[in-house]
N, C-alpha and C positions, 0 to 999 in steps of 0.2 A: 713398755706397753702403750706407747703413744698411738700405735695403730688401733688398739682396742678402743681407746678414748675417742678417736676420730670416728670410728665406725659407730659406736654407741651414741654419739652426739646427733646422729641422723636417724636412729631407729624410731619408728612410729608404732602405735598400738591402736587396736579397736577400729572404729569406723573411719577415723581420720586417715589411718594407714591405707585402707582400701580405696578411699576417695583419691588419694595421691597415686596409688598404683594404677587405678583406672586412667587417670590423666597421663601418667608416664607411658603406659603401654599403647595408648592411642597414637602417639607420635611415631614410633617405629612401625606400627601397623600401616599407617598412611604411607610411610616411605617405602616399605616393601611392596605394597600394592602398586604404588605409582611407578616403581621400577619396571614393571612388566605389563601393566594394564593397557598402556598405550599401543602395545604391539598389535592387538587385534583390530585397532581402529585406523591403522596407517593408510589403508586404501581409501577409507572414507575421508580422512583428513586431506589426502592428496587431491581428491576430487573437489572438496569444498574450498580449499585454499589455492587450487591451481598449481600444486607443487609437483615436482618430479620425484621419482623414487629415491634418487640420491639425496635430494633435499629433505624428504620425509624421514629418512633413516637417521638424520642428524637430530631429530626430536628425541630419539633414544640414545644415540651416541653422545650427544652433548650433555644430557642428564647424567649418564653413567660416568663419563669422564670427570665432570665436576665433582661428582659424588665421591669417587675413589681418592681424589686429591685431598679432600677435606678430612676424610676419615682418620688418617694418621695424625692430623693436627689437633684432634679434639681434646686429648689430655692437656696439651699446653693451653688451649683456648679456655678449657674449664678452670685451670689453675689461674690463668691471667685475669679472667673476668668474673670468676665465681660460677659454680655449677648452675645454681638457680638462674642467674642472670643470662648465662649462655644458653641454657636449655630453653628459657622463655623466648630469647631472641630467635633461636632456630625455628621454634614452632610458629612464632608469628611470621617470620620471614618465609617459611615454607607455605603457610596458609595464604599470605598475600601473593606469593609467586604463583600458587595454584589458581587464584582468582584471575591474575593477569593472563595466565595460559588460556583460561576459558574465554576471556574477552579478546584474545588475539584475532586480528583480522587479516594477517598475512603470515606466510611461512617463516619469514625472517623474525617477526615478533615472537612467534611461538617458540622458535629455537632459542632465542635470547632468554625468554622467560623460563624455558625448561632448564637452561644452564643455571639460571639464578635459583630455580627450585632445587637443582642438584647440589648446589653449594650449601644451601641451608639443610637439605636432607641428609648430607653426609655427616652432620653432627648429631642427628637424632638417635641413631641406633646405639652407638657406643655410650653416649651420655645416658640413655635410658637404661642400659644394662648396668652401668656403674651405680645409677640411682637406685635401681631395684636391689642391688646387692646391699646397699647401706640402709634401706628401709626396714630390713629384717635383721634380727639378731643373728650372730654368726652360726648358731646351731640350727637356724632355719634357712640357711643360704639356699637350700634346694628348692624352697617354695618360690622365692623371687626369681631364681634362674630358670625354674620350670615354666613359670608364667612367661618370662621373656622368650624362652625357646619356642614355645607354642606360637607366640605372636610372629616371630621371625620365620617360622616354618609354614605357618598358615597363609601368610600374605601372598607369596608367589603361587600357592596352590589355588587360592580362590580368585586371584586376579583375572585369569582368563574367563571364568564364568561370569564374574561381575562385569568385565568389559564387554562380553558378548551380550549380556542382558541390557546394558546401557545402549549399545549400538542398535539392538533390536527394538527398543522401546523409547529411546530419547535421542538426543544429539550428542556428538562426541564431546562437546564442551562440558557435559555433566560428569565426565571422568575426572575433571579437575574441580568442578563446583562441589562435589560430594565431600571434599576436604574442608570446606568452610566451617560448618557447624562443629564437627569434632575438633578442628584446629582451634577455634575460639574457646571452646570449653577447656581443652587441654592447657592452652596458654594461660587462661584465667586461674586455674587451680595451681599449676606449677609456679606461677609468679607469686602467689599469695601463701602457699602452704609448704612447698618443698624447701628443706633446710640445706644450707651449704655445709659440706664436710669440713671446710676450712675457708678462711677469709681470702679474697682475691690477692694474688701476689704479683706485684709488678716485676716484669722481666723484659729484657730487650728482645726485639723481634729478630729471629734468625732469617734474614732476607735471602741469603744464598741457599740456606737449607730448603726454604719454601720453593725457591726457583728450581733447584735441582729435583725436588720431589715432584713438582708439577710436570717437569720435562719427562721424568721417568715414568710416572703413572699415566700421564696424558698420552704419551707415545704408545705405551702398552695397551691401554684401553682402545685407542684408535685402531691399532693393529688387529686386536681381537674382534672389534665390531665390524670393521670394513674389509678385513682380509679376504674372506671367502668371496664376496661380491666382486673384488678386484683381482682375483686370481693370485692372492697372497704375494709372494716375492717376485712374481712376474710384473708387478706394478711398482713404479718408481716411488709413489707416495708411501706405499706400505714399507718398502725398503728404507726410506728416509725416516719414517716414524719409528721403525724397529731400531735403527742405528741410534737415533736420538734417545730412545728409551734406555738402551744399554749404557750409553755414555752418561745419561742422567742417573741411573742406578749406581754406577761406579763412583761418580762424583759425589752423589748424595751420601753414600756409605762412608767414603773417605772423609768428607767434611764433618759429618755428624760424629764420627768416632775420634777424629784426630785434630780437626780444625776449629770447630765451633766452640766458643766459650759457654754458650747456653744453647745446647742443641734443641731444635724444635721438636724432634722425635728422639726418644730415648731408646736407641737400638740395643742397649745393654740388657734390656728386659728379656731379650731373646736368649740371654745366658741362662735364664731359668728353663730347665729342661721341659717342664710341664707346659710352659707357654710356647716354647719352640715346637715341640711335637704337636701341641694342641692346634697351632696355626695350620700345620700341614693336614691334620685330621679335619679341621673345619673346612679347608679347601676341598678335601675329598668328599665330605658330606654334601657340600654345595654342588659339586660336579655330578654326583649321583642323583641328587634331588632334581637339579635343573635338566639333567638328561631325560628324566621321565616327564617333568612338567613341560618341557619344550616339545618332545616328540609325540606324546599321546594326543594332544590337540591336532597336530599336523596330520598324524596318521588317521585319527578318527574322522576328521573333516575331509581330508584330501582323498583318502582311499575308501572309507566306509560311508561317506556321505552324511555324517552327523552334522547337526547344527552347532553353532558356537556354544549355545547353552548346553546341549547334550554333552559335548566334549568337556565343558567345564564341570558338568554334573559328575562325569567320570572321576575327575580329580577330587571332587568333593568326598568321594568314598575314601580316598587316601587321607584327606584332611580329618575325616571322622576318626580314623584309626589313631592319628596323632593326638587328637583331643582326648579320646577315651583313655589312652595309655599314659599320657603325660603326667597326670597327678600321681599315679602309682609309681612311675619311675622316679619322679622328683622326690617323693616321700621315702622310698626304699634306699635310694642312693644318697639323698641328703642326710639321713640319719646314720649312714654308715653300715646299714644291714647288708648291703650288696657292694661288692667291689666294682667301682665304676668302669674299670678296665674290662671286666668280664661282660658287663652290660653293653658296652660299646662294641666289643667283639661280636656278641650275639646280634646286635643291631646291624652291623655290616653283613653278617651271615643272612639275616632276614631280608635285608635290602637286596642282596645277591639272589636269594631264592625268589623274591617277588619279581625282580627283573627277568629272571629265567622263565617264570610262568608267563609273563607278558610276551617275551620273545617267542615262546612256543605257541602262544595263542594268536600271533600276528599273521593273519591271512587276509585275503581279499573279501572274505565273507564272514568275518568274525562278528558275533553278536555283542551287544552292550554288556550282557551278563558275563560273558567269557573273560572280559578284561578286569572285572571287579576283584576276583581273588588275588591276582598279582598286585593290584594297586593297594588293596587293604593290607596285605602282608608287607609290602614295601612301606606303607605308612607306619605300621608297627615298628619296623626297623628304624625309620627316621626318628620316631619318638625315643628310641633307645640309643640314639647317637648324640644328638646335639645337647640334650638335657644333662646327661652325666658328664659330658665333656665340659660344659660351662661350670657345673658344680665343682668338678675337680680343679679347674683353673682358678676359680674364685676362692675356693677354700684352702688352696695351697699358696696363694699370693698375698703378700702384705697389703693392708688397706690402702697405703699410699701408692702402691703399684697397680691397684685394680683397674683404674681408668686406662693405663697404658696397655695392660693385658687385653682389656675389652676392645680397645682400638685395633690391636693387631689381629685378634680373632675376627672382628667385624670385617676388616680389610681382606683377610684370607678368605672369608666366606664369600665376599663380593667378587674377588678376583677368581676364586675357584669356580663360581657360577659362570663368570664370563669366559674363562678358559675352557670349561667343560662345554658350554653352549657353542662356542666357536668351533671346537674340535668335533663335536657331534654333528653340527650342520655341514662341516666339510666332509666328514665321513659319510654322511647320508648322501651327499651329492656324488662322491667318488664311488661308493658302493652301488648306487643306483645305476651309474654308467657301466660299472663292471658287470652287474647282473644283466643289464640290457644287451650288452655285447654277446654274452653267453646265450641268452634266450633267443636273440635274433638268429644266431647260428643254428639253433635247434628247430626253428620254424621251417620245416620241410614237409612236403606232402607224403613223405615216407612214414610219418607218424600219424596214427589213427586220430588222435586228438586234433591235430592240425587239419586233417582232411575234413573233419566234422565242421570246421570253421571256414572251409574254403569258399563258402558263399558270401562271406563278409567282404566288405570293401577293404582294400589294402590299408587305408587310413585307420579303419576300425581295428584291424588286426594289430597294427602298430601301437594303437592306444592300449590294447589289452596287454601287449608285451611291456609297455612302459609302466602300467599300473602294477603288474606282477613284479617288475624290477624294483620299483619303489617300495613295495611291500616287503620284499626280501631285504632291502636296505634298512628299513625300520627295524626289522628283526635283528639285523646285524648290530645296530646301535644298542639295542636292549641286551644283546649278548656281551657287548663291550662294557656296559654298565655293570653287568654281573661280574665280569672278570675284575674290573676296577675295585669293586667292593671287597672281593676276596683278597686281592693283593694288599689292601690297606689293613687287613686284620692284624698281621704281625706288628705293624707300627704302633698299635695301641699299647703294647706291653713295654714300650720304652718310657711311658709315663710312670711317675710314682703313684702309689695308691693314695686316695684322698684320706685325710685324717678322720678317725671315727668319732672323736668328741672334740669339743671346743678347745680343751686344754692342750690338745696336740697341735693346734694351729700356730704357726710361727708368725709373729707380727713384727719381727725385727727388721 
């Protein structure tokens, strides 16, 4: 029962618990917002710092690459330095890096500080999740994981609206300065009130493991972020990065399983079926979420002419659904009244239905209101996906293995979002070209609709064709998100059902 003792040594009650919870959730909220808030400001940053598009994209690529490399290392770092100490260091480092980003006077400085911010940010999410698990007694695991899920899901959704608001009313530097006050508050509370589940344990550093991991994940993230802009495998840099990533993954897996005396990442945790299937489902959740979060702002601003704030407001309706349903799902699944697998399956079904509604509403003249039903239904689906998944993983995993499981789920969510975003951007480009070729062949004076537009300049007619082609491509992406959500439903039932009561939880 050592696992129970470890878990209960960190349980808090009353006001003290909620003060710590607030400090803990602020950290991953800052990280998830910062992962995508910069996207809306890249043109502004390019102009202010005199940067090219290729240079500016490294503001995002550098951050994400550093982020995914650190995520799998967080269980070892927590064990080596102590959870409270490591969490405090990451929050302080992230906050200082944010300040330095805001004070950057050149594109090189900004990229360097964004990489630094990503290195610290990579430790925030998994550490926060493990901390929330241990702040609540095991019978209330759903409460902590429900709070964590809402934070993780809300961040990417509100980031575009927040970024658009800052760009419209302030300077781009404030996208980084907004982290200072919450970062200071979070670091102060965590450093003084959060308890360690165990004392720090000295262990040798697996240098080769870290090197192979950096090669594998760094190459993969670079390929995903830069592939579409450089015509994927038609570019030598993408081919090289992909090859290095494959070599890195093979070397890392072999070394961690058979060579390392003290592996930096415990791959054997994936032998737990719930964790293994859960990582795949987490990647699928991120892909469907980011498919919508990425495409709706581009469609609403590029085709419908909405402002950045308007498009962010659209995603806010999705966020509202998540916030309203999350407490209900966390309570019902956390106390065992509902089978988490059925809830997740229904969540994927609602996600598919919401995306289908968005696809069917995607035209060149769609109003603001016509997009809301699909977004809200999709939000309900999202709330029914991540929360029960986290509860199932945390309630069926021994306390000593919880940080490892958290790290893999976090990494899967991050990579799933990156893979989904890269795939959907590529698909959008390819399908727009496909539809443009077909529509161009149909623009003949034999058609009455074309004759009605015969007075337009050829350039204007070509513009109309291009807009229609892009609109059809956006609809295609929404249909693919629908199909992906449906395909993932059977995978849910490979997981074991979460225990109904505490006595059924194994801590061996």
